[in-house]
KEMAR-598225 format. One line per 10 residues: number of its first residue (from 0); for each residue y, x negated, z negated of N, C-alpha, C, O. Coordinates in Angstrom, 3 decimals, m for minus. Last residue first. Layout:
N
NUM	Y,X,Z,Y,X,Z,Y,X,Z,Y,X,Z  ...
//
This chain:
202
201	109.406,m135.808,m119.680,108.090,m135.707,m119.435,107.905,m136.861,m119.089,106.780,m137.233,m118.757  111.319,m135.066,m122.906,111.087,m136.040,m121.424,110.233,m136.582,m121.233,109.835,m137.543,m121.891  113.323,m132.715,m123.860,111.999,m133.258,m123.713,111.883,m134.006,m122.640,112.290,m133.669,m121.529  115.291,m131.164,m126.059,115.105,m132.100,m125.018,114.145,m132.457,m125.260,113.730,m132.642,m126.404  117.104,m128.606,m127.773,115.860,m128.614,m127.144,115.442,m129.843,m125.942,115.268,m129.375,m124.817  118.940,m127.287,m130.010,119.395,m128.015,m128.286,117.995,m128.948,m128.584,117.901,m129.809,m129.459  119.522,m124.068,m130.592,118.730,m124.970,m130.755,118.673,m125.509,m129.927,118.419,m124.944,m128.863  120.785,m121.399,m132.939,121.067,m122.158,m131.883,120.226,m123.313,m132.057,120.013,m123.750,m133.187  120.641,m118.149,m133.593,119.905,m119.002,m133.846,120.400,m120.130,m132.811,120.419,m119.700,m131.658  122.624,m115.221,m134.459,121.948,m115.962,m133.753,121.636,m117.401,m134.452,122.139,m117.792,m135.505
191	122.635,m112.107,m135.576,122.442,m113.017,m136.662,121.842,m114.229,m135.390,120.617,m114.235,m135.278  123.627,m109.485,m135.670,124.337,m110.338,m135.051,123.918,m112.077,m135.634,124.703,m112.959,m135.982  121.596,m106.905,m134.815,121.612,m107.820,m135.573,121.977,m109.240,m134.765,121.377,m109.878,m133.900  121.700,m103.716,m133.343,121.940,m104.995,m132.816,122.082,m106.313,m134.523,123.111,m106.115,m135.170  120.651,m101.015,m134.854,121.639,m102.019,m133.626,121.213,m103.030,m133.559,120.014,m103.168,m133.800  118.806,m99.445,m135.736,120.307,m98.970,m135.592,121.264,m100.505,m135.275,122.434,m100.751,m135.568  116.891,m100.195,m135.461,117.009,m99.264,m134.887,118.491,m98.683,m135.311,119.001,m97.580,m135.116  117.855,m103.753,m134.080,116.524,m102.518,m134.987,116.952,m101.548,m134.317,117.322,m101.556,m133.142  117.220,m106.612,m132.540,117.826,m105.875,m132.694,116.571,m104.920,m133.659,115.370,m105.051,m133.896  117.580,m109.998,m132.635,116.954,m109.267,m133.054,117.594,m108.162,m132.377,118.509,m108.466,m131.611
181	118.018,m113.860,m131.195,118.956,m112.508,m131.323,117.826,m111.189,m131.968,116.734,m111.620,m131.599  118.745,m117.444,m129.817,117.519,m116.248,m130.730,118.603,m115.053,m130.937,119.818,m115.238,m130.863  118.701,m119.268,m127.626,119.522,m118.494,m128.585,118.975,m117.243,m128.946,118.853,m116.212,m128.284  118.647,m123.016,m127.145,117.684,m121.621,m127.455,118.545,m120.674,m127.850,119.405,m121.160,m128.586  119.380,m124.787,m124.103,119.710,m124.414,m126.093,118.744,m122.850,m125.594,118.412,m122.154,m124.635  117.653,m127.336,m122.764,117.655,m126.424,m123.341,118.446,m125.573,m124.376,118.107,m125.703,m125.552  115.268,m129.949,m120.865,116.307,m129.391,m122.039,117.015,m128.488,m121.863,117.339,m128.428,m120.677  111.732,m129.978,m120.526,112.438,m129.989,m120.057,113.898,m129.641,m120.727,113.654,m128.654,m121.421  109.443,m127.856,m122.103,110.051,m128.848,m120.927,110.963,m128.557,m120.383,111.276,m127.493,m119.849  107.716,m125.111,m123.737,108.085,m126.448,m123.798,108.317,m126.941,m122.134,107.636,m126.566,m121.180
171	106.125,m122.692,m123.424,106.892,m122.948,m124.550,107.829,m124.208,m124.190,108.978,m123.995,m124.576  105.906,m122.381,m119.521,105.612,m123.122,m121.067,105.997,m123.122,m121.235,106.986,m123.349,m120.537  105.343,m118.840,m117.479,106.082,m120.519,m118.035,105.442,m120.906,m119.533,104.816,m120.230,m120.349  104.013,m117.214,m114.456,103.622,m118.023,m115.709,104.699,m119.355,m116.415,104.793,m120.499,m115.972  105.545,m115.220,m112.753,105.498,m116.741,m113.089,104.839,m116.946,m114.425,105.485,m116.728,m115.451  104.082,m111.793,m111.569,104.334,m112.701,m112.006,104.366,m114.315,m112.147,103.358,m114.888,m111.736  103.151,m110.767,m109.605,104.314,m110.581,m109.711,104.737,m111.124,m110.682,105.954,m111.020,m110.835  100.345,m111.595,m109.620,100.851,m111.706,m108.204,102.551,m111.803,m108.204,103.230,m112.450,m107.407  99.635,m109.275,m111.611,99.317,m111.172,m111.732,99.673,m111.522,m110.769,98.961,m112.526,m110.754  101.217,m106.984,m111.955,99.856,m107.991,m111.444,100.603,m109.532,m111.697,101.550,m110.303,m111.852
161	103.414,m103.841,m112.476,103.360,m105.463,m112.749,101.561,m105.552,m112.342,100.786,m104.596,m112.384  105.001,m101.507,m110.285,103.231,m102.307,m110.787,103.709,m103.966,m111.174,104.151,m104.885,m110.483  107.065,m101.079,m108.886,107.036,m100.783,m110.047,105.791,m101.379,m110.724,105.890,m101.689,m111.911  106.435,m101.969,m105.983,107.569,m102.921,m107.277,107.629,m102.774,m107.890,108.170,m103.655,m108.559  104.044,m101.854,m103.721,104.043,m101.524,m105.497,105.091,m101.999,m106.189,104.734,m102.575,m107.217  103.351,m103.674,m101.545,104.200,m102.324,m101.431,104.211,m101.485,m102.905,104.467,m100.283,m102.840  105.313,m106.802,m101.907,104.215,m105.787,m102.499,104.917,m104.551,m101.930,106.107,m104.268,m101.790  104.971,m110.758,m102.289,105.154,m109.268,m101.499,104.390,m108.195,m102.205,103.345,m108.316,m102.844  106.921,m112.856,m104.056,105.579,m112.343,m103.630,106.199,m110.748,m103.199,107.144,m110.016,m103.493  108.957,m116.493,m104.733,108.396,m114.989,m103.784,107.108,m114.575,m104.193,106.244,m115.356,m104.591
151	110.577,m117.581,m107.456,109.607,m117.464,m106.367,109.075,m116.059,m106.269,108.853,m115.095,m107.001  113.497,m119.783,m108.526,112.566,m118.173,m107.730,111.250,m118.552,m107.322,110.907,m119.664,m106.919  114.121,m122.045,m111.477,113.556,m121.721,m109.312,113.204,m120.982,m109.274,112.226,m120.906,m110.018  115.261,m123.446,m113.366,114.036,m123.062,m113.411,112.899,m122.468,m112.544,111.675,m122.364,m112.621  117.369,m125.836,m112.711,116.626,m124.727,m112.731,115.616,m124.458,m112.731,114.810,m125.147,m112.105  117.861,m129.069,m115.238,117.247,m127.897,m113.838,117.170,m126.792,m114.272,117.003,m126.419,m115.433  119.530,m129.205,m117.979,119.701,m130.048,m116.750,119.095,m129.265,m115.584,119.947,m128.743,m114.865  119.805,m127.453,m119.729,121.198,m127.974,m119.735,121.003,m128.879,m118.693,122.006,m129.468,m118.289  118.882,m123.447,m119.311,118.457,m125.180,m119.443,119.868,m125.726,m119.251,120.841,m125.088,m118.848  118.499,m121.377,m122.285,119.674,m122.269,m120.862,119.698,m123.191,m120.585,120.323,m124.053,m121.202
141	116.205,m119.042,m123.655,116.580,m120.666,m122.523,117.343,m120.569,m121.602,117.235,m120.019,m120.506  115.718,m116.604,m126.040,116.522,m116.705,m123.966,116.405,m118.550,m124.375,116.587,m118.997,m125.507  114.141,m114.514,m127.295,115.033,m116.089,m127.338,114.851,m115.826,m126.347,114.084,m115.057,m125.768  114.009,m111.529,m130.577,113.318,m112.170,m128.905,114.278,m113.297,m128.409,115.364,m113.247,m128.987  112.404,m108.566,m132.014,113.719,m110.487,m132.254,112.993,m110.557,m130.614,112.109,m110.041,m129.930  112.971,m105.381,m133.886,112.518,m106.573,m132.657,113.582,m108.032,m132.330,114.773,m108.340,m132.383  111.655,m104.385,m136.714,113.263,m105.674,m136.266,112.279,m105.361,m134.657,111.064,m105.175,m134.577  110.423,m100.983,m137.725,110.343,m102.304,m136.640,112.001,m103.241,m136.237,113.034,m102.847,m135.697  111.530,m99.159,m138.806,111.134,m100.309,m139.631,110.499,m100.961,m139.050,109.795,m101.738,m139.694  111.441,m96.974,m136.288,112.417,m96.675,m137.257,112.911,m98.465,m138.004,114.027,m98.975,m137.899
131	108.613,m95.740,m136.830,109.491,m97.632,m135.563,110.569,m97.575,m136.053,110.755,m98.717,m136.474  108.367,m94.591,m138.017,107.633,m95.456,m138.586,108.429,m96.111,m137.211,108.578,m97.327,m137.091  109.990,m92.132,m137.118,110.289,m92.921,m138.125,109.879,m93.985,m138.529,110.580,m94.619,m139.318  108.401,m91.394,m134.170,110.324,m91.930,m134.732,110.152,m92.785,m136.173,110.199,m94.015,m136.197  105.149,m92.554,m134.762,106.535,m91.680,m134.777,107.935,m92.269,m134.833,108.395,m93.276,m135.370  102.446,m93.553,m133.044,103.667,m94.119,m134.241,104.789,m92.966,m133.880,105.129,m92.660,m132.737  100.466,m93.871,m130.939,100.662,m92.156,m131.897,101.719,m92.552,m132.633,102.169,m91.507,m133.103  100.037,m96.178,m130.240,100.815,m95.222,m129.675,101.074,m94.208,m130.193,102.067,m93.577,m129.828  99.251,m98.842,m132.033,100.854,m97.620,m132.102,101.555,m96.570,m131.329,102.702,m96.127,m131.384  96.942,m99.585,m130.973,96.831,m99.029,m132.120,98.452,m98.709,m132.696,98.622,m98.336,m133.857
121	97.430,m100.046,m128.192,96.664,m98.891,m128.451,96.541,m98.199,m130.343,96.257,m97.096,m130.810  98.755,m102.591,m128.713,99.438,m101.045,m128.093,99.091,m99.629,m128.165,99.740,m98.584,m128.193  96.750,m103.843,m129.458,97.766,m103.681,m130.364,98.925,m102.307,m129.791,99.591,m101.453,m130.377  94.873,m103.914,m127.546,94.634,m103.590,m128.661,95.645,m103.445,m129.502,95.351,m102.775,m130.492  96.682,m105.663,m125.667,96.146,m104.147,m125.447,95.788,m103.305,m126.517,96.208,m102.150,m126.584  96.705,m107.884,m127.256,98.099,m107.102,m126.544,97.701,m105.302,m126.169,98.266,m104.226,m126.366  94.726,m109.063,m126.926,94.937,m108.474,m128.426,96.111,m107.925,m127.615,95.691,m106.768,m127.612  94.238,m108.832,m124.638,93.277,m108.071,m125.135,93.757,m107.755,m126.173,93.592,m106.637,m126.662  95.305,m111.083,m123.873,96.153,m109.349,m122.618,95.336,m108.726,m124.108,96.114,m108.008,m124.737  94.963,m113.205,m125.036,95.566,m113.032,m125.018,96.068,m111.277,m124.987,96.795,m110.578,m125.692
111	92.395,m113.720,m124.085,92.134,m113.302,m125.470,93.782,m112.760,m125.553,93.877,m111.743,m126.240  93.307,m114.369,m121.067,92.122,m113.092,m121.591,92.342,m112.318,m123.446,92.407,m111.167,m123.878  96.011,m115.875,m121.733,94.764,m116.126,m121.910,94.032,m114.919,m121.596,94.557,m114.133,m122.385  99.467,m115.948,m120.514,98.499,m115.443,m121.007,96.456,m115.535,m120.784,95.852,m115.250,m119.750  102.501,m117.059,m120.415,101.238,m117.637,m119.429,100.060,m117.239,m120.426,99.650,m118.133,m121.166  105.223,m115.163,m120.639,104.300,m115.884,m120.540,102.784,m116.529,m120.382,102.010,m115.611,m120.112  106.829,m114.723,m117.064,106.358,m114.424,m118.796,105.520,m115.175,m118.785,104.991,m115.786,m117.856  108.706,m113.796,m114.563,108.946,m115.317,m115.978,108.555,m114.462,m116.690,109.253,m113.536,m117.102  108.592,m112.741,m111.799,109.398,m112.063,m113.035,108.441,m113.181,m114.152,107.244,m112.908,m114.246  108.849,m113.263,m108.818,108.053,m113.280,m109.447,109.005,m113.485,m110.900,109.951,m114.268,m110.992
101	111.210,m111.819,m106.334,111.262,m112.929,m107.129,110.235,m112.146,m108.294,110.424,m111.000,m108.703  109.928,m109.503,m103.061,110.688,m110.162,m104.882,110.112,m110.977,m105.368,108.911,m111.202,m105.216  109.637,m108.113,m99.925,109.985,m109.106,m101.598,110.410,m109.225,m102.127,111.630,m109.123,m101.998  107.601,m105.633,m99.468,108.796,m106.037,m99.755,109.072,m106.790,m100.873,108.953,m106.579,m102.080  105.482,m103.005,m97.556,105.686,m104.328,m98.784,107.475,m105.179,m98.978,108.355,m104.860,m98.179  105.682,m101.351,m95.792,105.665,m100.967,m97.085,106.022,m101.964,m98.415,106.502,m101.845,m99.542  104.415,m102.176,m93.308,104.049,m101.756,m93.512,104.157,m101.008,m95.216,103.261,m100.384,m95.785  107.428,m103.599,m92.576,106.597,m102.374,m91.373,105.374,m101.041,m92.737,105.445,m99.831,m92.952  107.142,m105.620,m93.730,108.546,m104.286,m94.230,107.774,m102.999,m93.750,107.573,m101.894,m94.254  105.107,m107.377,m92.730,104.657,m106.993,m94.220,105.882,m105.670,m94.348,105.551,m104.722,m95.060
91	106.395,m107.406,m90.409,105.343,m106.811,m90.154,104.664,m106.914,m91.598,103.517,m106.468,m91.614  108.451,m109.316,m91.205,108.904,m108.091,m90.468,107.921,m107.331,m90.764,108.262,m106.370,m91.455  107.047,m111.755,m91.769,108.095,m110.779,m92.790,108.565,m109.428,m92.454,108.982,m108.589,m93.252  106.169,m112.527,m89.455,105.569,m112.125,m90.670,105.469,m111.131,m91.508,104.685,m110.259,m91.882  108.688,m112.914,m88.421,107.851,m112.448,m87.681,106.787,m111.407,m88.645,106.624,m110.187,m88.641  109.665,m114.673,m89.848,110.628,m114.021,m89.935,108.990,m112.749,m89.193,108.550,m111.840,m89.895  107.144,m117.078,m89.580,107.444,m116.665,m90.457,108.180,m115.259,m91.100,107.845,m114.712,m92.151  105.929,m116.661,m86.003,107.087,m117.564,m87.622,106.826,m116.784,m88.624,106.219,m115.730,m88.433  102.848,m116.894,m84.889,103.753,m116.723,m84.764,104.711,m116.999,m86.528,104.322,m117.344,m87.644  99.888,m117.941,m83.360,100.651,m118.495,m83.635,102.084,m117.389,m83.818,102.457,m116.990,m82.715
81	96.631,m118.073,m83.959,97.363,m116.309,m83.489,98.864,m117.518,m84.771,98.920,m117.766,m85.976  94.341,m118.999,m84.772,95.030,m118.943,m83.350,95.928,m117.735,m82.894,95.948,m116.900,m81.989  93.036,m118.390,m87.050,93.043,m117.811,m86.410,93.474,m117.991,m85.148,93.060,m117.200,m84.301  93.714,m120.913,m89.200,92.054,m120.061,m89.195,91.838,m118.857,m87.773,90.707,m118.479,m87.469  96.241,m121.974,m88.315,94.936,m122.744,m88.185,93.835,m122.300,m88.134,92.934,m122.760,m87.432  98.109,m118.688,m88.145,97.890,m120.629,m86.629,96.263,m121.362,m86.986,95.319,m121.334,m86.196  97.063,m117.627,m90.267,97.566,m116.797,m89.166,96.836,m117.625,m87.727,95.925,m117.484,m86.912  98.135,m119.414,m91.847,96.603,m119.473,m91.788,96.294,m118.640,m90.547,95.331,m118.940,m89.841  100.992,m119.996,m91.955,100.072,m121.559,m91.369,98.478,m120.756,m91.182,97.639,m121.327,m90.485  101.382,m117.277,m91.849,102.076,m117.638,m90.674,100.678,m119.032,m90.572,99.805,m119.157,m89.714
71	101.003,m116.888,m95.012,100.453,m116.185,m93.977,100.384,m116.941,m92.547,99.255,m117.198,m92.128  103.235,m118.872,m95.505,101.768,m119.332,m96.162,101.178,m118.304,m95.012,100.835,m118.887,m93.984  105.323,m117.522,m95.251,105.234,m118.917,m94.392,104.060,m119.139,m94.421,103.573,m119.638,m93.407  104.935,m115.575,m96.215,105.341,m115.212,m95.334,104.348,m116.610,m94.165,103.540,m116.710,m93.242  102.479,m116.056,m99.453,104.056,m115.770,m98.843,103.587,m115.236,m97.167,102.513,m114.739,m96.828  100.099,m115.831,m100.301,100.549,m114.714,m100.858,102.121,m114.840,m100.464,102.958,m114.057,m100.914  96.359,m116.223,m98.623,97.858,m116.807,m98.475,98.706,m115.305,m99.114,98.403,m114.152,m98.808  94.361,m114.709,m99.359,94.329,m115.812,m99.033,95.254,m116.498,m98.075,94.992,m117.138,m97.057  94.534,m112.229,m100.605,95.469,m113.337,m101.230,94.364,m114.973,m100.747,93.878,m115.868,m101.439  94.090,m110.457,m99.732,92.857,m110.825,m99.481,93.123,m112.287,m100.846,92.373,m112.940,m101.571
61	96.141,m109.113,m98.845,95.138,m108.613,m99.851,94.427,m109.123,m100.289,93.847,m108.653,m101.268  96.783,m110.846,m96.843,97.666,m110.265,m97.960,97.171,m110.329,m99.377,97.413,m110.965,m100.403  95.123,m110.194,m94.777,95.438,m111.578,m95.349,95.951,m111.598,m97.023,95.546,m112.209,m98.013  95.804,m107.324,m94.477,94.271,m108.398,m94.799,95.028,m109.725,m95.165,95.453,m109.808,m96.318  98.109,m107.919,m92.895,97.958,m107.470,m94.123,96.985,m108.097,m94.813,97.094,m109.082,m95.543  97.005,m109.533,m90.745,97.747,m109.966,m91.050,97.780,m109.761,m92.842,97.629,m110.593,m93.737  95.091,m107.279,m89.782,94.500,m108.652,m89.686,95.640,m108.986,m90.564,95.231,m108.628,m91.669  97.390,m105.651,m88.103,96.921,m104.893,m89.987,95.801,m106.314,m90.521,95.686,m106.388,m91.744  98.094,m107.111,m86.669,99.506,m106.566,m87.560,97.955,m106.142,m88.865,97.774,m106.376,m90.060  96.410,m106.762,m84.942,96.159,m108.018,m85.694,97.174,m107.566,m86.475,96.728,m107.893,m87.574
51	96.013,m104.162,m84.517,95.269,m105.054,m85.059,95.487,m105.941,m85.366,94.778,m106.334,m86.293  98.358,m104.178,m83.044,98.390,m103.038,m84.324,97.200,m103.720,m85.048,97.367,m103.875,m86.258  100.039,m107.229,m82.036,98.968,m106.435,m81.624,98.898,m104.822,m83.310,99.514,m104.882,m84.374  102.984,m109.540,m82.005,101.491,m108.994,m82.630,101.092,m108.227,m82.557,101.799,m107.581,m83.329  105.141,m109.516,m79.936,103.764,m110.940,m80.590,102.699,m110.531,m81.165,101.581,m111.002,m80.955  105.566,m107.003,m77.753,105.686,m107.447,m79.113,104.654,m108.321,m79.375,103.472,m108.068,m79.142  107.453,m108.073,m75.216,106.287,m107.291,m75.495,106.180,m107.846,m77.368,106.657,m108.833,m77.928  110.629,m107.553,m74.292,109.751,m108.629,m74.822,108.955,m107.713,m75.291,109.386,m106.656,m75.751  112.117,m105.293,m71.966,112.008,m105.496,m73.378,110.543,m106.823,m74.188,109.470,m106.307,m74.502  111.646,m100.937,m71.747,112.052,m102.809,m71.421,112.109,m104.011,m72.686,112.135,m103.807,m73.899
41	108.743,m99.134,m72.476,110.028,m99.519,m72.486,110.115,m101.076,m72.233,109.319,m102.006,m72.362  107.357,m96.348,m70.444,107.552,m97.629,m70.871,108.956,m98.165,m71.694,110.056,m97.639,m71.523  108.092,m92.995,m72.188,108.505,m93.891,m71.269,108.145,m95.211,m71.140,108.790,m95.726,m72.052  105.186,m91.764,m74.364,106.580,m91.880,m74.101,106.901,m93.068,m72.686,106.034,m93.844,m72.283  103.484,m89.034,m72.958,103.774,m90.233,m73.326,105.093,m90.364,m73.091,105.892,m89.795,m72.348  103.222,m85.858,m72.919,103.250,m86.107,m74.138,103.720,m87.891,m74.034,104.355,m88.244,m75.028  104.995,m84.349,m69.161,103.804,m85.672,m70.185,104.440,m85.814,m70.980,105.661,m85.939,m70.880  106.825,m83.649,m67.999,105.582,m83.121,m68.326,104.709,m83.888,m68.916,103.497,m83.674,m68.948  109.715,m84.990,m68.537,108.807,m85.539,m67.961,107.325,m84.572,m67.571,106.737,m85.057,m66.604  111.398,m82.622,m69.845,111.288,m83.514,m68.750,111.054,m84.396,m68.222,111.841,m84.882,m67.410
31	109.866,m81.914,m71.524,110.397,m80.797,m70.493,110.732,m81.529,m69.845,110.354,m81.227,m68.713  108.783,m83.920,m72.984,107.905,m82.786,m72.467,108.582,m82.339,m71.482,107.988,m82.300,m70.405  111.689,m84.950,m74.320,110.481,m85.591,m73.572,109.130,m85.115,m72.420,108.686,m85.711,m71.438  112.102,m82.461,m75.713,112.363,m82.914,m74.516,111.731,m83.347,m73.856,111.138,m82.797,m72.928  109.349,m82.459,m77.895,110.238,m81.720,m76.885,111.140,m82.020,m75.783,110.655,m81.677,m74.705  110.082,m84.544,m79.044,108.890,m84.840,m78.431,108.865,m83.466,m77.029,108.543,m83.493,m75.841  112.620,m84.787,m80.225,112.429,m85.986,m79.822,111.303,m85.246,m78.338,111.537,m85.335,m77.132  112.039,m82.345,m82.367,113.151,m82.653,m80.466,112.716,m83.715,m80.083,112.103,m83.407,m79.061  110.162,m83.458,m83.584,109.903,m83.243,m83.326,110.850,m82.295,m81.905,110.407,m81.800,m80.869  112.052,m85.860,m85.568,111.314,m86.428,m84.453,110.626,m85.595,m83.054,110.438,m86.127,m81.960
21	113.488,m84.159,m85.778,113.938,m84.934,m85.105,113.008,m85.299,m84.077,112.912,m85.255,m82.851  111.702,m83.308,m88.089,112.842,m82.240,m86.787,113.157,m82.962,m85.724,113.112,m82.393,m84.633  108.753,m85.015,m88.768,110.177,m84.754,m88.786,111.107,m84.480,m87.802,111.335,m85.204,m86.833  105.565,m83.857,m89.104,106.466,m84.622,m88.270,108.106,m84.242,m89.049,108.360,m83.266,m89.755  104.417,m82.125,m91.054,104.402,m82.906,m90.987,105.079,m83.715,m90.332,105.373,m84.660,m91.065  102.854,m79.824,m89.573,102.296,m80.812,m89.107,103.136,m82.087,m89.763,102.821,m83.173,m89.279  103.927,m77.624,m90.828,103.009,m78.033,m90.499,102.917,m78.940,m89.532,102.921,m78.446,m88.404  106.781,m78.263,m91.162,106.235,m78.149,m92.190,104.565,m77.884,m92.063,103.905,m77.925,m93.102  107.793,m78.479,m88.210,107.991,m79.946,m89.457,106.829,m79.384,m90.539,105.909,m80.177,m90.742  107.624,m75.715,m87.432,106.546,m76.874,m87.026,106.087,m78.108,m87.837,104.994,m78.608,m88.103
11	109.408,m75.162,m88.742,108.133,m74.385,m89.346,106.617,m75.635,m88.885,105.575,m76.082,m89.364  111.850,m76.140,m87.711,111.267,m76.502,m88.745,110.340,m76.336,m89.165,109.975,m77.119,m90.041  111.152,m75.343,m85.651,111.303,m77.008,m85.365,110.964,m76.908,m87.398,110.106,m77.474,m88.075  109.736,m71.953,m85.320,110.504,m73.377,m85.111,110.898,m74.833,m85.588,109.995,m74.865,m86.424  107.758,m70.984,m82.842,108.409,m71.204,m84.106,108.617,m72.333,m83.902,108.272,m73.248,m83.155  106.530,m69.927,m80.333,107.859,m69.151,m80.767,107.897,m69.799,m82.418,108.092,m68.934,m83.272  104.287,m70.773,m79.240,104.290,m69.223,m79.930,105.391,m68.459,m80.411,105.518,m67.281,m80.744  105.600,m73.122,m78.147,105.190,m71.922,m77.156,104.806,m70.581,m77.266,104.793,m69.648,m76.462  104.814,m74.588,m80.627,106.711,m74.383,m80.005,106.936,m72.873,m78.995,107.804,m72.000,m78.987  102.731,m75.089,m81.179,103.955,m73.842,m81.706,104.509,m73.768,m81.129,104.966,m72.653,m80.879
1	101.880,m76.797,m78.287,101.450,m75.171,m78.006,102.083,m74.503,m79.642,102.014,m73.275,m79.606  103.598,m78.735,m78.864,104.235,m77.589,m77.245,103.650,m76.685,m78.129,104.334,m75.871,m78.750
//
């Protein structure tokens, strides 16, 4: 309001304060109508979690005491006597910038595997396009004959970052399925496909 009284435009006030123009308009309107900066008391049911409890809920996730909304709800109830539903936990996490994602399936890596992959990446980071033209990239994909491998979810506020929590470890064998193999080169896809029927009776 001080900046407004000095004759600044809402856009300039927004640039200086970091508030949205819409938010500034609401503050000015409320102040003129009520002669107060405070918002009017809101009707309806009060929030189930205080701001302190919301931050505590996020802390449980970050400390990995629980990694799902249902799990966090149980920890709050059993260890801290705070009873809220899974949906309330999910809404709170979303308000802090977290989102629920499906875990990516990746081969289970040991510390030795991780070190070897990092060493390989560092060794080849300066390769030229001409050198990469001599490389063939291959991979395989498994299609289950019986059951689905299922989905697991996790919460994150950095969806682009790959962490241990974002990965669902997989093993080479187990269950029946069809393996499809193919590879690509600089010139395109090689249409050489190998099919294997794998059956396992665990």
